[in-house]
Structure formats: C-alpha cells, structure tokens
VMD Tcl script that builds the backbone (N, CA, C; Angstrom):
set m [mol new atoms 537]
animate dup $m
set s [atomselect $m all]
$s set {name element resname resid chain x y z} {
  {N N UNK 1 A 21.957 -21.059 10.684}
  {CA C UNK 1 A 21.120 -20.789 11.867}
  {C C UNK 1 A 20.438 -22.130 12.378}
  {N N UNK 2 A 20.756 -21.979 13.575}
  {CA C UNK 2 A 20.122 -23.590 14.173}
  {C C UNK 2 A 18.171 -22.992 14.250}
  {N N UNK 3 A 17.228 -24.244 13.484}
  {CA C UNK 3 A 15.748 -24.146 13.427}
  {C C UNK 3 A 15.385 -23.988 14.532}
  {N N UNK 4 A 15.836 -24.352 15.907}
  {CA C UNK 4 A 15.237 -24.065 17.423}
  {C C UNK 4 A 16.017 -24.917 18.061}
  {N N UNK 5 A 15.922 -25.016 19.213}
  {CA C UNK 5 A 16.702 -25.531 20.690}
  {C C UNK 5 A 15.860 -26.693 21.196}
  {N N UNK 6 A 16.328 -27.239 22.209}
  {CA C UNK 6 A 15.264 -28.402 22.896}
  {C C UNK 6 A 14.372 -27.468 23.536}
  {N N UNK 7 A 14.986 -26.434 24.554}
  {CA C UNK 7 A 14.177 -25.751 25.733}
  {C C UNK 7 A 13.774 -24.245 25.298}
  {N N UNK 8 A 13.040 -23.529 25.495}
  {CA C UNK 8 A 12.937 -22.149 25.555}
  {C C UNK 8 A 12.019 -21.928 24.805}
  {N N UNK 9 A 12.049 -20.375 24.032}
  {CA C UNK 9 A 11.133 -19.813 23.324}
  {C C UNK 9 A 10.833 -20.504 21.798}
  {N N UNK 10 A 12.294 -20.801 21.228}
  {CA C UNK 10 A 12.039 -21.220 20.170}
  {C C UNK 10 A 12.368 -22.906 19.944}
  {N N UNK 11 A 11.577 -23.534 20.970}
  {CA C UNK 11 A 11.956 -24.586 20.841}
  {C C UNK 11 A 10.815 -25.616 20.071}
  {N N UNK 12 A 9.857 -24.726 19.379}
  {CA C UNK 12 A 8.577 -25.116 18.748}
  {C C UNK 12 A 8.791 -23.920 17.289}
  {N N UNK 13 A 10.117 -23.407 17.622}
  {CA C UNK 13 A 9.508 -22.210 16.318}
  {C C UNK 13 A 10.494 -22.608 14.958}
  {N N UNK 14 A 10.152 -22.519 13.833}
  {CA C UNK 14 A 10.293 -23.270 12.947}
  {C C UNK 14 A 11.035 -21.913 11.763}
  {N N UNK 15 A 11.681 -21.918 11.536}
  {CA C UNK 15 A 12.387 -20.935 10.546}
  {C C UNK 15 A 12.993 -21.438 8.778}
  {N N UNK 16 A 13.400 -22.572 9.092}
  {CA C UNK 16 A 13.721 -23.105 7.757}
  {C C UNK 16 A 13.228 -23.659 6.901}
  {N N UNK 17 A 12.813 -23.598 6.058}
  {CA C UNK 17 A 11.748 -23.656 5.018}
  {C C UNK 17 A 11.475 -25.205 4.841}
  {N N UNK 18 A 12.303 -26.390 4.839}
  {CA C UNK 18 A 12.052 -27.460 4.653}
  {C C UNK 18 A 11.738 -28.201 5.936}
  {N N UNK 19 A 11.959 -27.673 6.932}
  {CA C UNK 19 A 11.406 -27.490 8.523}
  {C C UNK 19 A 9.648 -27.301 8.337}
  {N N UNK 20 A 9.593 -26.230 8.037}
  {CA C UNK 20 A 8.333 -25.591 7.570}
  {C C UNK 20 A 7.650 -26.602 6.757}
  {N N UNK 21 A 7.854 -27.008 6.101}
  {CA C UNK 21 A 6.950 -27.656 4.798}
  {C C UNK 21 A 6.969 -29.159 5.813}
  {N N UNK 22 A 8.252 -29.407 6.672}
  {CA C UNK 22 A 7.605 -31.022 7.120}
  {C C UNK 22 A 6.933 -31.005 8.161}
  {N N UNK 23 A 6.826 -29.677 9.245}
  {CA C UNK 23 A 5.848 -29.400 10.117}
  {C C UNK 23 A 4.342 -29.424 9.701}
  {N N UNK 24 A 4.469 -28.752 8.895}
  {CA C UNK 24 A 2.659 -28.512 7.816}
  {C C UNK 24 A 2.119 -30.169 7.728}
  {N N UNK 25 A 3.242 -30.683 6.554}
  {CA C UNK 25 A 3.033 -32.316 6.344}
  {C C UNK 25 A 2.666 -33.015 7.305}
  {N N UNK 26 A 3.595 -33.148 8.342}
  {CA C UNK 26 A 3.430 -34.174 9.467}
  {C C UNK 26 A 4.338 -33.870 10.827}
  {N N UNK 27 A 3.848 -33.059 11.715}
  {CA C UNK 27 A 4.406 -32.591 12.529}
  {C C UNK 27 A 5.404 -33.284 13.292}
  {N N UNK 28 A 5.075 -34.485 13.450}
  {CA C UNK 28 A 5.927 -35.394 14.188}
  {C C UNK 28 A 7.500 -35.317 13.427}
  {N N UNK 29 A 7.290 -35.255 12.068}
  {CA C UNK 29 A 8.663 -35.233 11.566}
  {C C UNK 29 A 9.788 -34.554 12.208}
  {N N UNK 30 A 9.513 -33.185 12.601}
  {CA C UNK 30 A 10.230 -32.574 12.806}
  {C C UNK 30 A 9.819 -31.920 14.700}
  {N N UNK 31 A 9.005 -32.305 14.975}
  {CA C UNK 31 A 8.779 -32.472 16.786}
  {C C UNK 31 A 8.262 -33.742 17.175}
  {N N UNK 32 A 9.015 -34.132 18.130}
  {CA C UNK 32 A 9.209 -35.248 18.691}
  {C C UNK 32 A 8.137 -35.435 19.603}
  {N N UNK 33 A 7.803 -34.245 19.924}
  {CA C UNK 33 A 6.633 -34.450 21.208}
  {C C UNK 33 A 5.908 -33.203 21.448}
  {N N UNK 34 A 4.750 -33.053 21.516}
  {CA C UNK 34 A 3.598 -31.817 21.151}
  {C C UNK 34 A 4.185 -30.587 22.275}
  {N N UNK 35 A 3.754 -29.310 21.676}
  {CA C UNK 35 A 4.315 -28.256 22.168}
  {C C UNK 35 A 3.270 -28.227 23.684}
  {N N UNK 36 A 1.941 -28.608 23.682}
  {CA C UNK 36 A 1.242 -28.993 24.442}
  {C C UNK 36 A 1.956 -29.582 26.028}
  {N N UNK 37 A 2.897 -30.701 25.725}
  {CA C UNK 37 A 3.065 -31.625 26.637}
  {C C UNK 37 A 4.123 -30.670 28.246}
  {N N UNK 38 A 4.716 -29.701 27.319}
  {CA C UNK 38 A 5.171 -28.748 28.169}
  {C C UNK 38 A 4.638 -27.410 28.050}
  {N N UNK 39 A 3.184 -27.361 27.888}
  {CA C UNK 39 A 2.604 -26.136 28.695}
  {C C UNK 39 A 2.733 -25.039 27.871}
  {N N UNK 40 A 2.947 -24.956 26.109}
  {CA C UNK 40 A 3.128 -24.241 24.974}
  {C C UNK 40 A 1.481 -24.452 24.378}
  {N N UNK 41 A 1.658 -23.421 23.789}
  {CA C UNK 41 A 0.648 -23.325 22.574}
  {C C UNK 41 A 0.988 -24.049 21.660}
  {N N UNK 42 A 0.930 -23.534 20.474}
  {CA C UNK 42 A 1.284 -24.450 19.139}
  {C C UNK 42 A 2.815 -23.937 18.636}
  {N N UNK 43 A 3.025 -25.259 17.710}
  {CA C UNK 43 A 4.319 -24.704 17.087}
  {C C UNK 43 A 3.997 -23.120 16.475}
  {N N UNK 44 A 4.874 -22.520 15.883}
  {CA C UNK 44 A 4.929 -21.327 15.147}
  {C C UNK 44 A 5.940 -21.249 13.794}
  {N N UNK 45 A 5.580 -20.828 12.767}
  {CA C UNK 45 A 6.135 -20.693 11.986}
  {C C UNK 45 A 6.374 -19.364 11.819}
  {N N UNK 46 A 8.142 -19.117 11.549}
  {CA C UNK 46 A 8.665 -17.710 11.603}
  {C C UNK 46 A 9.129 -17.513 10.203}
  {N N UNK 47 A 8.380 -16.528 9.474}
  {CA C UNK 47 A 8.650 -16.336 8.051}
  {C C UNK 47 A 9.690 -15.347 8.218}
  {N N UNK 48 A 10.527 -16.187 7.054}
  {CA C UNK 48 A 11.861 -15.456 6.612}
  {C C UNK 48 A 12.389 -15.443 5.467}
  {N N UNK 49 A 13.667 -15.405 5.145}
  {CA C UNK 49 A 14.047 -15.704 3.601}
  {C C UNK 49 A 14.255 -17.279 3.718}
  {N N UNK 50 A 13.768 -18.200 4.431}
  {CA C UNK 50 A 14.320 -19.705 4.342}
  {C C UNK 50 A 12.626 -20.093 4.210}
  {N N UNK 51 A 11.896 -19.154 3.980}
  {CA C UNK 51 A 10.187 -20.194 3.982}
  {C C UNK 51 A 10.167 -19.876 2.421}
  {N N UNK 52 A 9.352 -21.110 2.716}
  {CA C UNK 52 A 8.557 -21.602 1.571}
  {C C UNK 52 A 7.196 -21.089 1.202}
  {N N UNK 53 A 6.799 -21.245 -0.262}
  {CA C UNK 53 A 5.325 -21.155 -0.477}
  {C C UNK 53 A 4.176 -21.791 0.537}
  {N N UNK 54 A 4.700 -23.090 0.739}
  {CA C UNK 54 A 3.695 -23.510 1.662}
  {C C UNK 54 A 3.105 -22.873 2.594}
  {N N UNK 55 A 4.852 -22.598 3.956}
  {CA C UNK 55 A 4.364 -21.694 5.247}
  {C C UNK 55 A 3.834 -20.513 4.997}
  {N N UNK 56 A 4.013 -19.845 3.657}
  {CA C UNK 56 A 3.594 -18.306 3.412}
  {C C UNK 56 A 1.962 -18.601 3.097}
  {N N UNK 57 A 1.732 -19.919 2.644}
  {CA C UNK 57 A -0.065 -19.880 2.082}
  {C C UNK 57 A -0.594 -19.913 2.994}
  {N N UNK 58 A -0.092 -21.105 4.214}
  {CA C UNK 58 A -0.516 -21.139 5.550}
  {C C UNK 58 A -0.515 -19.882 6.686}
  {N N UNK 59 A 0.570 -19.072 6.306}
  {CA C UNK 59 A 0.492 -17.855 7.036}
  {C C UNK 59 A -0.955 -17.058 6.535}
  {N N UNK 60 A -0.989 -16.939 5.300}
  {CA C UNK 60 A -2.056 -15.947 4.530}
  {C C UNK 60 A -3.359 -16.501 5.113}
  {N N UNK 61 A -3.670 -17.669 5.209}
  {CA C UNK 61 A -4.982 -18.764 5.442}
  {C C UNK 61 A -5.223 -18.032 6.796}
  {N N UNK 62 A -3.971 -18.261 8.082}
  {CA C UNK 62 A -4.044 -17.841 9.430}
  {C C UNK 62 A -4.629 -16.460 9.824}
  {N N UNK 63 A -4.171 -15.857 8.954}
  {CA C UNK 63 A -5.070 -14.520 8.832}
  {C C UNK 63 A -5.959 -13.954 8.040}
  {N N UNK 64 A -6.847 -15.399 7.807}
  {CA C UNK 64 A -8.313 -14.847 7.229}
  {C C UNK 64 A -8.465 -14.357 6.101}
  {N N UNK 65 A -7.340 -14.486 5.142}
  {CA C UNK 65 A -7.517 -14.476 3.347}
  {C C UNK 65 A -7.960 -15.398 3.027}
  {N N UNK 66 A -8.431 -16.715 3.656}
  {CA C UNK 66 A -8.653 -17.455 2.914}
  {C C UNK 66 A -7.766 -18.332 1.371}
  {N N UNK 67 A -8.388 -19.054 0.556}
  {CA C UNK 67 A -8.046 -19.463 -0.311}
  {C C UNK 67 A -8.051 -18.399 -1.773}
  {N N UNK 68 A -6.952 -17.659 -1.707}
  {CA C UNK 68 A -6.603 -16.671 -3.042}
  {C C UNK 68 A -6.722 -17.053 -4.151}
  {N N UNK 69 A -6.664 -16.378 -5.416}
  {CA C UNK 69 A -6.405 -17.173 -6.650}
  {C C UNK 69 A -5.064 -17.273 -6.830}
  {N N UNK 70 A -4.362 -18.080 -7.445}
  {CA C UNK 70 A -2.897 -17.982 -7.682}
  {C C UNK 70 A -2.022 -17.331 -7.682}
  {N N UNK 71 A -2.819 -16.361 -9.139}
  {CA C UNK 71 A -2.087 -15.381 -9.382}
  {C C UNK 71 A -1.704 -14.292 -8.342}
  {N N UNK 72 A -2.812 -13.952 -7.294}
  {CA C UNK 72 A -2.692 -13.163 -6.479}
  {C C UNK 72 A -1.474 -13.846 -5.398}
  {N N UNK 73 A -1.567 -14.817 -5.108}
  {CA C UNK 73 A -0.736 -16.020 -4.348}
  {C C UNK 73 A 0.699 -15.542 -4.767}
  {N N UNK 74 A 0.724 -15.859 -6.144}
  {CA C UNK 74 A 2.313 -15.923 -6.562}
  {C C UNK 74 A 2.505 -14.042 -6.561}
  {N N UNK 75 A 1.613 -13.393 -6.542}
  {CA C UNK 75 A 2.353 -12.179 -6.643}
  {C C UNK 75 A 2.800 -11.439 -5.202}
  {N N UNK 76 A 1.902 -12.026 -4.220}
  {CA C UNK 76 A 2.369 -11.500 -2.646}
  {C C UNK 76 A 3.706 -12.558 -2.388}
  {N N UNK 77 A 4.082 -13.522 -3.265}
  {CA C UNK 77 A 4.687 -14.337 -2.431}
  {C C UNK 77 A 6.050 -14.056 -3.015}
  {N N UNK 78 A 6.135 -13.387 -4.508}
  {CA C UNK 78 A 7.301 -12.984 -4.823}
  {C C UNK 78 A 7.871 -11.753 -4.458}
  {N N UNK 79 A 6.635 -10.451 -3.396}
  {CA C UNK 79 A 7.181 -9.651 -2.980}
  {C C UNK 79 A 7.258 -10.091 -1.741}
  {N N UNK 80 A 6.629 -11.088 -1.126}
  {CA C UNK 80 A 7.352 -11.631 0.566}
  {C C UNK 80 A 8.728 -11.973 0.291}
  {N N UNK 81 A 9.035 -13.030 -0.797}
  {CA C UNK 81 A 10.618 -13.273 -0.837}
  {C C UNK 81 A 11.738 -12.016 -1.131}
  {N N UNK 82 A 11.222 -11.166 -1.671}
  {CA C UNK 82 A 12.157 -9.976 -2.171}
  {C C UNK 82 A 12.185 -9.075 -0.285}
  {N N UNK 83 A 11.115 -9.065 0.340}
  {CA C UNK 83 A 11.339 -8.540 1.438}
  {C C UNK 83 A 12.134 -9.353 2.313}
  {N N UNK 84 A 11.884 -10.774 2.822}
  {CA C UNK 84 A 12.250 -11.180 3.170}
  {C C UNK 84 A 13.908 -11.702 3.443}
  {N N UNK 85 A 14.711 -10.802 2.012}
  {CA C UNK 85 A 15.833 -11.144 1.649}
  {C C UNK 85 A 16.282 -10.185 2.461}
  {N N UNK 86 A 15.839 -8.829 3.055}
  {CA C UNK 86 A 15.981 -7.417 3.392}
  {C C UNK 86 A 15.639 -7.811 4.578}
  {N N UNK 87 A 15.087 -8.110 5.405}
  {CA C UNK 87 A 14.387 -8.409 6.524}
  {C C UNK 87 A 14.821 -9.812 7.154}
  {N N UNK 88 A 15.103 -9.447 8.623}
  {CA C UNK 88 A 15.278 -11.268 9.062}
  {C C UNK 88 A 13.996 -11.769 9.632}
  {N N UNK 89 A 12.587 -10.759 10.253}
  {CA C UNK 89 A 11.862 -11.729 9.916}
  {C C UNK 89 A 10.798 -11.058 9.848}
  {N N UNK 90 A 9.411 -11.718 9.056}
  {CA C UNK 90 A 8.527 -11.041 8.227}
  {C C UNK 90 A 7.472 -11.095 9.471}
  {N N UNK 91 A 6.621 -10.218 9.872}
  {CA C UNK 91 A 5.624 -10.061 10.494}
  {C C UNK 91 A 4.582 -10.206 9.927}
  {N N UNK 92 A 3.320 -10.054 10.815}
  {CA C UNK 92 A 2.188 -10.829 10.289}
  {C C UNK 92 A 1.438 -9.285 9.881}
  {N N UNK 93 A 1.770 -8.062 10.429}
  {CA C UNK 93 A 1.548 -7.007 9.453}
  {C C UNK 93 A 2.442 -6.771 7.930}
  {N N UNK 94 A 3.458 -7.261 8.167}
  {CA C UNK 94 A 3.762 -7.320 6.886}
  {C C UNK 94 A 3.123 -8.213 5.539}
  {N N UNK 95 A 3.086 -9.408 5.757}
  {CA C UNK 95 A 2.326 -10.438 5.251}
  {C C UNK 95 A 0.673 -9.505 4.926}
  {N N UNK 96 A -0.099 -8.859 5.658}
  {CA C UNK 96 A -1.104 -8.376 5.572}
  {C C UNK 96 A -0.971 -7.064 4.473}
  {N N UNK 97 A 0.034 -6.477 4.447}
  {CA C UNK 97 A 0.186 -5.519 4.002}
  {C C UNK 97 A 0.726 -5.928 2.150}
  {N N UNK 98 A 1.500 -6.830 2.233}
  {CA C UNK 98 A 1.854 -7.801 0.965}
  {C C UNK 98 A 0.738 -8.257 0.172}
  {N N UNK 99 A -0.213 -9.025 0.955}
  {CA C UNK 99 A -1.476 -9.639 0.311}
  {C C UNK 99 A -2.559 -8.519 -0.177}
  {N N UNK 100 A -2.613 -7.797 0.446}
  {CA C UNK 100 A -3.476 -6.391 0.346}
  {C C UNK 100 A -2.990 -5.655 -0.968}
  {N N UNK 101 A -1.595 -5.422 -0.533}
  {CA C UNK 101 A -0.944 -4.908 -2.248}
  {C C UNK 101 A -1.317 -5.936 -3.653}
  {N N UNK 102 A -1.230 -7.019 -2.984}
  {CA C UNK 102 A -1.224 -8.232 -4.210}
  {C C UNK 102 A -2.630 -8.516 -4.884}
  {N N UNK 103 A -3.923 -8.118 -3.757}
  {CA C UNK 103 A -5.219 -8.299 -4.281}
  {C C UNK 103 A -5.531 -7.534 -4.731}
  {N N UNK 104 A -5.171 -5.954 -4.548}
  {CA C UNK 104 A -5.577 -4.793 -5.150}
  {C C UNK 104 A -4.917 -4.139 -6.451}
  {N N UNK 105 A -3.669 -5.082 -6.565}
  {CA C UNK 105 A -2.853 -4.645 -7.392}
  {C C UNK 105 A -3.662 -4.565 -9.327}
  {N N UNK 106 A -3.959 -3.529 -9.725}
  {CA C UNK 106 A -4.606 -2.946 -11.201}
  {C C UNK 106 A -5.489 -3.059 -10.886}
  {N N UNK 107 A -6.328 -2.935 -9.816}
  {CA C UNK 107 A -8.226 -2.471 -9.593}
  {C C UNK 107 A -7.622 -0.705 -9.978}
  {N N UNK 108 A -8.195 -0.170 -10.345}
  {CA C UNK 108 A -7.975 1.533 -10.447}
  {C C UNK 108 A -8.185 2.181 -9.298}
  {N N UNK 109 A -7.728 3.020 -8.733}
  {CA C UNK 109 A -8.129 4.056 -7.622}
  {C C UNK 109 A -8.850 4.991 -7.847}
  {N N UNK 110 A -9.817 5.142 -6.895}
  {CA C UNK 110 A -10.992 6.258 -7.348}
  {C C UNK 110 A -10.340 7.063 -6.937}
  {N N UNK 111 A -9.675 7.561 -5.748}
  {CA C UNK 111 A -9.358 8.749 -5.656}
  {C C UNK 111 A -7.687 8.026 -5.074}
  {N N UNK 112 A -6.662 9.491 -5.120}
  {CA C UNK 112 A -5.527 9.160 -4.971}
  {C C UNK 112 A -4.973 10.701 -4.262}
  {N N UNK 113 A -4.291 10.514 -3.165}
  {CA C UNK 113 A -3.839 11.885 -1.999}
  {C C UNK 113 A -2.909 12.133 -2.860}
  {N N UNK 114 A -2.725 13.474 -3.397}
  {CA C UNK 114 A -1.891 14.393 -4.008}
  {C C UNK 114 A -1.256 15.149 -3.361}
  {N N UNK 115 A -1.732 15.711 -2.276}
  {CA C UNK 115 A -0.852 16.624 -1.167}
  {C C UNK 115 A -1.916 16.905 0.136}
  {N N UNK 116 A -1.529 17.247 1.279}
  {CA C UNK 116 A -1.750 17.700 2.260}
  {C C UNK 116 A -1.156 18.627 2.606}
  {N N UNK 117 A -1.720 19.376 3.876}
  {CA C UNK 117 A -1.262 20.493 4.806}
  {C C UNK 117 A -1.768 20.516 5.932}
  {N N UNK 118 A -1.185 19.833 6.969}
  {CA C UNK 118 A -1.782 19.799 8.309}
  {C C UNK 118 A -1.374 21.235 9.694}
  {N N UNK 119 A -1.965 22.010 10.036}
  {CA C UNK 119 A -1.579 23.026 10.823}
  {C C UNK 119 A -2.169 22.506 12.423}
  {N N UNK 120 A -1.142 21.946 13.127}
  {CA C UNK 120 A -1.541 22.006 14.935}
  {C C UNK 120 A -0.346 22.422 15.594}
  {N N UNK 121 A -1.145 22.266 16.956}
  {CA C UNK 121 A -0.014 23.376 17.834}
  {C C UNK 121 A -0.600 22.920 19.189}
  {N N UNK 122 A -0.287 23.498 20.419}
  {CA C UNK 122 A -0.454 22.967 21.354}
  {C C UNK 122 A -1.771 24.676 21.745}
  {N N UNK 123 A -2.070 25.417 20.821}
  {CA C UNK 123 A -3.078 26.544 21.179}
  {C C UNK 123 A -4.222 26.757 20.732}
  {N N UNK 124 A -4.619 25.952 19.693}
  {CA C UNK 124 A -5.333 25.854 18.603}
  {C C UNK 124 A -6.006 24.455 18.023}
  {N N UNK 125 A -6.890 24.410 17.337}
  {CA C UNK 125 A -7.631 23.083 16.624}
  {C C UNK 125 A -7.253 22.891 15.686}
  {N N UNK 126 A -6.494 21.745 15.868}
  {CA C UNK 126 A -6.011 20.848 14.049}
  {C C UNK 126 A -6.688 21.267 12.875}
  {N N UNK 127 A -6.255 21.569 12.298}
  {CA C UNK 127 A -6.702 22.197 10.455}
  {C C UNK 127 A -6.012 21.301 9.445}
  {N N UNK 128 A -6.617 20.996 8.772}
  {CA C UNK 128 A -5.806 19.938 7.318}
  {C C UNK 128 A -6.425 20.569 6.399}
  {N N UNK 129 A -5.558 20.612 5.049}
  {CA C UNK 129 A -6.332 20.460 3.671}
  {C C UNK 129 A -5.710 19.984 2.857}
  {N N UNK 130 A -6.402 19.326 2.320}
  {CA C UNK 130 A -6.029 17.930 1.231}
  {C C UNK 130 A -6.501 18.172 -0.147}
  {N N UNK 131 A -5.805 17.574 -0.916}
  {CA C UNK 131 A -5.703 17.941 -2.517}
  {C C UNK 131 A -5.775 15.989 -3.141}
  {N N UNK 132 A -7.210 15.462 -3.408}
  {CA C UNK 132 A -7.829 14.393 -4.040}
  {C C UNK 132 A -7.249 14.720 -5.215}
  {N N UNK 133 A -6.748 13.818 -5.980}
  {CA C UNK 133 A -7.091 13.617 -7.515}
  {C C UNK 133 A -8.280 12.425 -7.875}
  {N N UNK 134 A -9.290 12.648 -8.696}
  {CA C UNK 134 A -10.048 11.464 -8.862}
  {C C UNK 134 A -10.580 11.593 -10.526}
  {N N UNK 135 A -11.435 10.561 -10.993}
  {CA C UNK 135 A -11.437 10.550 -12.476}
  {C C UNK 135 A -11.854 11.779 -12.972}
  {N N UNK 136 A -12.845 12.903 -12.158}
  {CA C UNK 136 A -13.430 13.707 -12.656}
  {C C UNK 136 A -12.327 15.053 -12.437}
  {N N UNK 137 A -11.301 14.628 -12.004}
  {CA C UNK 137 A -10.286 16.093 -11.809}
  {C C UNK 137 A -10.371 16.172 -10.312}
  {N N UNK 138 A -9.193 17.277 -9.556}
  {CA C UNK 138 A -8.835 17.489 -8.483}
  {C C UNK 138 A -9.746 18.031 -7.562}
  {N N UNK 139 A -9.868 17.723 -6.435}
  {CA C UNK 139 A -10.445 18.275 -5.189}
  {C C UNK 139 A -9.823 18.736 -4.274}
  {N N UNK 140 A -10.116 19.742 -3.460}
  {CA C UNK 140 A -9.389 20.193 -2.516}
  {C C UNK 140 A -10.109 20.721 -1.431}
  {N N UNK 141 A -10.226 20.376 -0.241}
  {CA C UNK 141 A -11.158 20.738 1.026}
  {C C UNK 141 A -10.003 20.875 2.172}
  {N N UNK 142 A -10.608 21.368 2.977}
  {CA C UNK 142 A -10.132 21.476 4.421}
  {C C UNK 142 A -11.183 21.449 5.542}
  {N N UNK 143 A -10.225 20.626 6.570}
  {CA C UNK 143 A -11.417 20.351 7.821}
  {C C UNK 143 A -10.848 20.466 9.157}
  {N N UNK 144 A -11.345 20.837 10.169}
  {CA C UNK 144 A -10.777 21.050 11.325}
  {C C UNK 144 A -11.244 19.296 12.352}
  {N N UNK 145 A -10.295 19.205 13.113}
  {CA C UNK 145 A -10.227 17.951 14.038}
  {C C UNK 145 A -9.678 17.761 14.933}
  {N N UNK 146 A -10.505 16.404 16.044}
  {CA C UNK 146 A -9.743 16.578 17.146}
  {C C UNK 146 A -8.488 16.244 17.315}
  {N N UNK 147 A -7.455 15.926 16.191}
  {CA C UNK 147 A -6.420 15.809 16.508}
  {C C UNK 147 A -6.118 16.202 15.041}
  {N N UNK 148 A -4.314 16.140 14.541}
  {CA C UNK 148 A -4.157 15.987 13.098}
  {C C UNK 148 A -4.589 14.950 11.940}
  {N N UNK 149 A -4.874 14.355 12.444}
  {CA C UNK 149 A -5.353 12.958 11.897}
  {C C UNK 149 A -6.999 12.466 11.636}
  {N N UNK 150 A -7.313 13.345 12.730}
  {CA C UNK 150 A -8.910 13.161 12.531}
  {C C UNK 150 A -9.272 14.362 11.916}
  {N N UNK 151 A -7.868 15.685 11.649}
  {CA C UNK 151 A -8.633 16.893 10.705}
  {C C UNK 151 A -8.239 16.498 8.697}
  {N N UNK 152 A -7.337 15.350 9.010}
  {CA C UNK 152 A -7.066 14.917 7.485}
  {C C UNK 152 A -8.174 13.850 7.376}
  {N N UNK 153 A -8.830 12.952 8.163}
  {CA C UNK 153 A -9.731 12.374 7.781}
  {C C UNK 153 A -11.056 13.237 7.471}
  {N N UNK 154 A -11.117 14.091 8.110}
  {CA C UNK 154 A -12.867 14.514 8.045}
  {C C UNK 154 A -12.279 15.895 6.556}
  {N N UNK 155 A -11.730 16.036 6.359}
  {CA C UNK 155 A -11.360 16.469 5.036}
  {C C UNK 155 A -11.665 15.378 3.968}
  {N N UNK 156 A -11.054 14.499 4.039}
  {CA C UNK 156 A -11.168 13.420 2.804}
  {C C UNK 156 A -13.055 13.336 2.858}
  {N N UNK 157 A -13.491 12.908 3.599}
  {CA C UNK 157 A -14.706 12.802 4.266}
  {C C UNK 157 A -15.405 13.733 3.503}
  {N N UNK 158 A -15.087 14.920 3.840}
  {CA C UNK 158 A -15.802 16.043 2.855}
  {C C UNK 158 A -15.791 16.087 1.154}
  {N N UNK 159 A -14.261 15.726 0.946}
  {CA C UNK 159 A -13.982 15.464 -0.447}
  {C C UNK 159 A -14.407 14.896 -1.256}
  {N N UNK 160 A -14.777 13.513 -0.505}
  {CA C UNK 160 A -15.342 12.328 -0.894}
  {C C UNK 160 A -17.170 12.128 -1.135}
  {N N UNK 161 A -17.408 12.654 -0.373}
  {CA C UNK 161 A -18.749 12.997 0.759}
  {C C UNK 161 A -19.181 11.304 1.067}
  {N N UNK 162 A -18.136 10.562 1.233}
  {CA C UNK 162 A -18.392 8.946 1.384}
  {C C UNK 162 A -18.562 8.740 3.092}
  {N N UNK 163 A -18.455 9.377 4.208}
  {CA C UNK 163 A -18.340 9.461 5.616}
  {C C UNK 163 A -17.514 8.302 5.683}
  {N N UNK 164 A -16.195 7.871 5.944}
  {CA C UNK 164 A -15.424 6.820 6.473}
  {C C UNK 164 A -15.408 7.347 7.562}
  {N N UNK 165 A -15.620 5.908 8.580}
  {CA C UNK 165 A -15.193 5.779 9.924}
  {C C UNK 165 A -13.304 4.936 10.188}
  {N N UNK 166 A -12.482 5.740 10.808}
  {CA C UNK 166 A -11.253 5.555 11.248}
  {C C UNK 166 A -11.829 4.636 12.278}
  {N N UNK 167 A -11.485 3.092 12.362}
  {CA C UNK 167 A -11.725 2.744 13.444}
  {C C UNK 167 A -10.411 2.060 14.213}
  {N N UNK 168 A -9.078 2.391 13.535}
  {CA C UNK 168 A -7.952 2.001 14.343}
  {C C UNK 168 A -6.894 2.674 13.720}
  {N N UNK 169 A -5.925 3.563 14.390}
  {CA C UNK 169 A -4.914 4.336 13.712}
  {C C UNK 169 A -3.577 3.804 14.430}
  {N N UNK 170 A -2.679 3.419 13.783}
  {CA C UNK 170 A -1.409 3.040 14.256}
  {C C UNK 170 A -0.336 3.473 13.288}
  {N N UNK 171 A 0.958 3.722 13.628}
  {CA C UNK 171 A 2.167 4.269 12.776}
  {C C UNK 171 A 3.320 3.111 13.187}
  {N N UNK 172 A 3.610 1.977 11.916}
  {CA C UNK 172 A 4.567 1.007 12.108}
  {C C UNK 172 A 5.426 1.159 11.052}
  {N N UNK 173 A 6.575 0.564 11.119}
  {CA C UNK 173 A 7.711 0.492 10.683}
  {C C UNK 173 A 7.214 -0.918 9.388}
  {N N UNK 174 A 6.920 -1.066 7.815}
  {CA C UNK 174 A 6.559 -2.317 7.608}
  {C C UNK 174 A 7.474 -2.122 6.415}
  {N N UNK 175 A 8.484 -3.183 6.534}
  {CA C UNK 175 A 9.338 -3.483 5.228}
  {C C UNK 175 A 10.928 -3.026 5.690}
  {N N UNK 176 A 11.138 -2.388 6.302}
  {CA C UNK 176 A 12.175 -2.339 6.625}
  {C C UNK 176 A 13.361 -3.191 7.612}
  {N N UNK 177 A 14.541 -3.220 7.553}
  {CA C UNK 177 A 15.321 -4.312 8.297}
  {C C UNK 177 A 15.685 -3.638 9.232}
  {N N UNK 178 A 15.722 -3.984 10.901}
  {CA C UNK 178 A 15.858 -3.533 11.963}
  {C C UNK 178 A 17.384 -3.980 12.366}
  {N N UNK 179 A 17.969 -2.756 12.457}
  {CA C UNK 179 A 19.276 -2.731 13.054}
  {C C UNK 179 A 19.855 -2.988 14.187}
}
mol reanalyze $m
mol bondsrecalc $m
mol representation Tube
mol addrep $m
C-alpha cells in the first residue's frame, strides 16, 4: 500500500508505522512541504495494522486521555493490534473504546445488566423492565419513557437510585471490518 500521493486527500495521511514514527519525530522526514502550503490543515495518522506504538500513543493523547500508566497503554495497544488485523482503519471511536476498556479492566462492576425487555409501538408509551445484578443481589425495575432507550434508562435510574443523565446516544458498529 502506498502511504500517500503527491496530490489528493491522502497526500498528508500516513498509514505506515515507520512513516508515522518518522513524521512524529521529524515531520520533514516524510513531508517536504507543509500541508498548510497547499491549504490543508495538518497531517493525519491513519491508524491500522501497520501503525506502531508511537502513533497509537499520540492518538490516545489527542483524544484527551493524557499520559496513561504504561500497563494500561500496553493493554490498549495489544487490543488495538488485534482489532487492526481485522479492520482496515481503526477509528477514533474504536480507540476510545479500547482505552476505556483497558482503563477499567479489573475494576469491579457495581452493576451489570442481567436482562431487559422493552415494549414499544406506535400506539402507546414505551415501557422497559430491567434486571440488574449488584453486590447486594438482583434488582428488577420497570419504567415508562419518551422512547424505548429513555424507558430503559429511567428503569436503571429507579433500580440504582443514582439519577443518571443520558447526554448522547448513538448506535455505531465498533470493531468489525466493513466489506
């Protein structure tokens, strides 16, 4: 795979690990001109199976995680390499999920979702029934909502008594190769 072309969207996109490392250490090693010279923003590091630890560490920092303990970064990087072998390009959302999994690995769960059931349609208010496992035992709760997801979250709020607020909801496929 060619790491870039002289012109076009990929002119300053680096996918090869050795190119990424070289650009991070000394940009002019692989870029004889600045992206700004032709009206582009900055170079991009395309994370994939050829990316190395240096590029991964930089992406993690860019995403706002700062300096992670070495064991957390190592766990996240191992998982990243496994994912990159199956997927052409690893997205920012993928990296966030990998880092968060590595950060919380070994932290005991306060609650885990055992089961849920949602009833929704075009002629009534959605209702959700959930069962959570907690250190104290199972908790089952039901709630109505403005939609099925809202009903589930309201049932979780009732079961835990914490009053969480869902700030954003999106459904994305993470970790699968697109064919």
